[in-house]
N, C-alpha and C positions, 0 to 999 in steps of 0.2 A: 665282396668285401663284407667283412663282419665288424660290427661297431657295437660296443657295449652302451646300453641306454643309461642316461643319467637322470636323477631325480632332483627336483627342487620343490619343496612343499608338496602340493598335490598334482604337480606336472611331471611327466617323464617326457625327455626329449632326446634327439639323436644329435650329438655334437658332430659338427662337420667343419673341417679346416677351411680357412679362407681360400686357399689354393684350389681346393676342390670346387668350391662355390663359383669361383672366378672362371674355372675351365669350363663349367657348364652354364654360364651366363645367369647364375642366380644372385639376386642382390636383396631386395627387400620382401618380395612376395614370390610365393610359389603356388602352383596348382596341385592339389592333391586329388589323385584319381583312385577311387576305392574299387577294388575287385573283390572277388569272393574270398580269396584267402591271401591276399596281398595288396599293397598299394604302390602307386607311382608318385614320385615327387618330381615336377618338372618346372622350369621358369615360366613365369607368366609373360606372355608375349603380345605385343599389340596385334590387333586383328589383321592389319595389312602389313605387318612388319616384313620387309624383304621384297615386297611387290615392285617397288621402284627399280631395283636392280634387276629383277626378273624380267621386267618390261624392256629395259635397255638391252639386256641380252637377247631377247626375242627380236628386237628391231635390228640389232646387228647381224643376227643369223637370218632375217627375212621370214621370221615366223609370226609377223604381226598382221597378216592380211585378214580381212573380214571373211568369216566362214558363211555366214547367213546372208550377207548383203545388206543393203540399206532399205529394203522393202517390209520391214517389220511394221 
């Protein structure tokens, strides 16, 4: 996708439609990952976002057994 940068005073920005932001779960904050010749913009997620659902699926599939045991 190619988008023309917009400028307002001393800032340049990338205008993105609300539909696109909603599709990728972006609301108020984003994480900007800087690489050598490009950057990635992605939504900020909570550290344990989705863990509860993943643990439920593990329990349903019988994948929630202790691996190391209780002798730690």
